[in-house]
N, C-alpha and C positions, 0 to 999 in steps of 0.2 A: 439229156437234159440241158440244152443251150445255155450258154453263159453269155452276157450278165443274165442271172433271173430280171425279171421286170415286172410290171405290173401289178395289180391288186391282189395280193395275197392276205386272207382275213386270218386273224387268230382264232379261231373256231374255238366258240363255246364249247364245254363238255357236257351234253344231254345228261342229266341224272333222273333216277326215280327216289320216291320219299324213303326207301329203304338204303339210300347211296349208292345203289348199285347202277352200271351204265344203261342208259335209256336206248336201247339197240334200235329202236324204230325209229326214235327221235332223231338219232344219229345218222339214219339212211336220208330221213326226212331232210336234216339241214345240210346233207352234202349234195344232195341233189339241187336243192336251195341255191347253194353257192355255186354248184358247175352250172347250173341252168342261167344264172346271172351272169355267168360270164366271166367268174373268176380266174386268174392265172396261176393259182397254187393254193395249199390249205397249210395252215401252219398249225399243227397240233400241240398241245401243253404247254401253250403260252401263258399271259396273266389272265387276259381273258378264257382260258381255259381251265385255270384254277390249278395249272401243274402241280405244284408244291404240296396242294392240300389232298391231293389223289394219294390212295395207296399204290403200290408196285403193281399189285394183281391188276387194279382196274386202270392205270396206264398201259400195260401191255393191252387188255384186252382193247381197251381204247384202240392202241395203234393198229392193233391185229385187224380190226375188223372195218375201220377207218381206209385202211391200205386197200382190204378188199373190196369195198364198195367204190372207191375212187377207180381202182382199177386203171392206174396209168395215164387216166385222162388228163391230170393236172399233177405237177411235180407236189410228192409232200415232203413239209418241212417238220420236224420234230425240236421240241425244248427239252433237252438232255442235263441242265444243269442240275446240280443238287448240293447238299452238303459236304458229302465225300466224294474225293475221286473214285472208288470202287464204285458207289452208286450209278456215277454219271457212266460210267464205260458200260454198266451192266445194261442199261436203256439203250447205249449207244450202239452195242452189238447187238440187241433185241432188235433194234430198229432196222439194221441192215436185213438181218434174217428174214424179216416179214415184208421186205420191199419200200421202206423209206427212200425218198433222195438224200435229202440236205439235211445234217444237224443243227442245233442253233445253239451257241455256247455263250454263256453269261456267265460274269463273278459269280463263285459258289459266294451262297447268301448266310446269313446269320454272324459271323465274324466281319468286324471290319479289317479289310486288309489293303495295304499299300499298292501302288501302280508297280514296284519290284516286285511284290509277291504274286501280282497277278500275270506279270511277263513268264517269272518261274513257272506257275501254273499252266501256262499254255506250253511253255516249253517241255512240261512232263506231260500235258494231257493230248496234245495234237499228233504226236506220234503213233499214238494208241487208238486214236480213232478210224474208224473202219469205212468212213463216207467224207465226202466233201463238206464242209463246216460255214456256217455264218456266224459273225461274232455278234452279240446282242448287248448294247449298251442301254441300260435302264436302272440308274443310280437313285431311283427312288425305293427301288424294292433291294438293291443290292450293296448300296453303302458305297460304290464307286462309281466315277464317272470314267469313261475310255473314251479320253482324247486322241487327237493323231497319232500321237509316239506308240501309244498301243496298237492303234489300228496297224501301223505301219508295220509292227513286230507281228502282228496275228499273218498280215499279208504274207510276208515273208517265211511264216512256218505253214502257207499253203490255205489261210481263209479266203474263200471266194466270195466274201461281201460283208457288209455291215448291215445291223437294223438299228438306228438308232431312234430311243423312245425317252430320250434325256431333256425335249422340251429347250434345248441349246441352240440357238439357229447360228451363233455365231461360230460355233465349235463343228456343228453341221456343215456347214459351207466351208470351213477349213478342210474337213476332209474329202468333200466334193472338189475343191481346188487341187488336193493333194493326188488323187486318182482320178482327174478326167480322163487322163491320156493311156487309163489301164482297160482295155477292150473287154475285160474279163472279171471284173471286179464291180459287184452290184453295190449302190449305195439306197438303202429303203429306209423310208421316213417310219416313223410310228406315231406320230403326233398327226391326225386329220386334219387338225386346222392350218396345217403348212403344208398340205401335197403340192399347190400348184408352185407355190413360192419355191419349194424344194427342187420340184422338178425343171423349172425353169432356170436354175443354177445347174442341173444335170443329174438330178437322183434319176434314180430306176423306177421307183413305182413306191407304194406304200402297204405296211400292215396295218391295216382300217379296222377297229372294231366294229366300227358301223356297217363295214360289209355285210356282217353277221345277219342282219336281218335286210338291208337295202342293198344287196351287191350291186346291184346297175346303176344305183347313183355314182357309187365310188368307179364304178369301172368306166362308165361313161366319163367322170372326171378325169382319170387317168387318160383316156383316148383325147379328150379335148386339150389336154396337157400337152401330148405328143403331137397334135396337129396344129399347137400353136392357136386353137380356136378362143380367142378370148372373149366372146361373147357367150359361148356356151360355158366356158370355165368360170365366169361370174355369174352366171344362173346355177351353175353345178355348186359353186362355193356359198353361196345364200342356202341351201339346203344342207349343205355341211353343218354351215354354223347352227341352223336350225335344231338338227340334232342335238348337236351339242349344247344348245342353249335350253331346249325344252324337254328332253328325253334323259340327257347323262348328268343333268343336276337334281334329280326327282326328290333326292334326300342329299344331307348333308354329309353323309360318309366318303371316306377315301375312296371306296370302291364302290362308289355309285353308279359310275357307266358300265361296270361290269354287270352288275344287279340289272341296272335297267336293259342293257341288251340282251341278257338270256330272259327277263320278264317280256321285252318285246317281240320275241320268236315263243313262248308260249301263249302270248293275245292272239298270235298270227298263226297258231294251231300248229307249229312245226315242231314243239318240243315241251317239255315240262321245265319248269323255272325252280326246279330245288338247288341249291346251293351247296358246293361241299364246305365241311364245318372249317372252320368257324364263321363262315360268311353266311348272312341269310338274306332269303329273298323280299323283294318290294312287301312292305304290307299292301294289305287291300286298298285305301285311299290313294296309296303311290301308284299304285297300280292303275287305278281309276284314271288318273294325270294323264301316265303313258298310252292308255288306251284312246281316250280322248285326243291325243295329238297325232296319234298313228291314224285313225279314222278321220280325220281334220285333213291329213296329207294322203291320203288314200290315193292312188293313181298317178300324182307327181313324184311322191318320194318312193314309196312302198310299191314296187312295180314287180 
C-alpha cells in the first residue's frame, strides 16, 4: 500500500437481510459496483456502515467476506472504535488476520472525554495495534473534536493520516497546513460538499457516502481536482450538491443520509435497504421521492 492514501474511499454501507443477518449477495454486488466505479479504497464499519449497531459476529463476518471479495484490488479500511479498549483491539487483531490494510480510530463513544484523556487513550492503544491506522474526527458521534494538537500527537505515535468529518473547515485547513510537507500523511475529508475546496488546499481525497451509489461521480470529481479542471469541478460539484439536497434530506432525522444511501442502493437493485436497529429504513413515500430523483438523473448522476 502506497502512502499517502489518496482518492475516493466510500464508507461502505453494510447490506443486511430482514432477519438482521449479513446480506452476502448484496455485499458482493456493492463491492463490485464500487470497484467498477473506480474507487481507490473501501472503508468498512464506519458511520454509513452502521458499525456500532452491528453484533461482533456480523462485524467479523462482514470484514472476512469483504476482504475475500475485494481480494487486494483496493485497500481495505476498517473502523475499530468501540466503548472498550479490549473490544477495539479484538476487532483490530481480527482485521489483520483476514487481510485488512488500515485501521480507523475515533474517540471511544458514550462517555464524553477530554483532549488529555484522548491523548492518553492513544498512547495506550496505538502500541497495541497490529496495522497502520488513520485517525477519525467525527465529533457529532463521539462528543470530542480532534483538533490539530491531537492530530500532531497521533502522527508522532504513528498515524498515517486523518479523516475529518467535523465540518469545521477552519480546523481542517489548519491540519492541512500543518502537514503539507509530510509526504506520507493523508488528509481525507468526510464532508462531500467540501471535497473540491479541501483538495484545492491540499487534502488527498474523500470518504464520500454518496460514492456508495454513484461512485463514478465522486471519482470523476476527485480526478478533476487532481487535474485542476475547473469546468469539470463546477459541473460535478453541482451533482454532489444535488445529491445532498434531493436525496440526503428526504426525511428530517439526523441519520437521513444513511437511510437514503442504503435506500438508493435498494432502488438500484444492488442490495436490501434493511437497517441495523435502532435505525429504520425509509418509508414508502420517502423511498418514492428518492426513486423519482434517481430516475430523473439516471445517466448523468448514476453511472
